[in-house]
N, C-alpha and C positions, 0 to 999 in steps of 0.2 A: 579616443572611447572607450572607455569600461564600462561595465557589463554587472551586475550579480542577480542570482536566481530567485525571483520572486515568491512563484506559486506553480503548482502541478496541478493541470485542470480536470476533473474526473467524465465521467456521463456516467447511471446510473439509469436503470430500470424502473431501480426507487431513495433514492439520493436518502431520507431519514435511514436508513436499513442498512443502506453504503455506511453514511456517515455517522452510527453508533455501530456496526464492527468495527470502526478503524482507534472509538473511545475504546470499547472491552477487551479490545484483541492487544492495542500496542498504547493504552493511553492518552493519545491523542485530549484536545481539551476542544467543546467545541464553542467558535468564534459567534458565531452568527446563523440565521436561518433568514432566505432571503426570498418573502411571499408568505403568503395563509395557505389559504388549501386549495390545492397540492401546496407545498412547501417548492420553490425554483431552484434553492441552491441549500448549498452548504456548506458551511464553511468551518474549516477547521486545521490549530495547528497543530502540523505533527511532529514535535523535537523540535521549534527552529524554524518547517517547511509549510508555510500556508498553504491548503489545500483545497481548491475550490469541487462539490461534488457537486455536479448537475444535473437536474429530471430529466430525461429522457425522454422524449414522444415515443410511443410503442410502438411507431417503423424501425424504430434504430434497429442497426447490425449490429448483433453479439460480436464480442474479441473475437479477431479472429489468432487459429496456432502459432505459436511462439516459433522460432525467430519471425520476425516481422518489420516492415520495414514500421520506424518513427516510436514514441515512447515504447521504449517491452517491456518497463518493470519498473518496478523502485524503488532505491534499498535501503535499509535500514539495518543499522551498525548496532550490536552489542558487546556487549564485555564478555560474555562467555555463553558460545552462541546454543554447546549444551545444553547447558538450562533453560538455554532461549526452546527452541526443541523442542525439547520434554513438555515444559508451558501450553507451546501451542498446541501437539498434539493432543493434549489434554483436555484445551478447550472445545478440541472437534475441528480447530482446521485443517482444508485439505492444503497436503504436504506433498506437492511434486514433485520438487526429484531434494534428499534425503543429503547431512552436512559430507561436504566434499571440499579437498586441497588443490586450492588453486596457484598454488606457491609460493616463496616463503613467507610465515606471516599471515597468510589469505588462506581465513574458514567460509566457507560459505553455501548456503539452502536454499531452498524457492519453495511458497508456502502459494496457497491460490485464495485470491480476495476479493472479495460480492464480483458480478457480473464477472468472470472466470481473470481479472486484475493479477496480473504477474508482481510479490513479491518476494523482492533477497533480502534474506535473514545475513550480514555476514559481521568475521572479528575481523579486527585485525591488532594484531602483535606487534611491539615494534620487534626490532632485526637488529 
């Protein structure tokens, strides 16, 4: 049996606003909207990864603290983490942890997305 990544599915208190964050901040492309007023789901292409952002009911519990069980974060690879983090900070994106070295050729940082979503920004260099 062979498996392949198909999508990441997020829930948000405001799916349209959350989708706009990923479009404006990370260059995602809106693929489609499901439902009318209100939108039930936004579908994005984020660097080749399909991202579903579902409109959550008002009584949905907020994201838990990390570390947590289940999906903890989304990792986005960049060529220049210093430039990427400067750009994100200039856009007002909340930085959870600054750039750290995680081993030879790997530098990471974490930022916060809509509804507390944890997003890892990483730079991999060949060693």
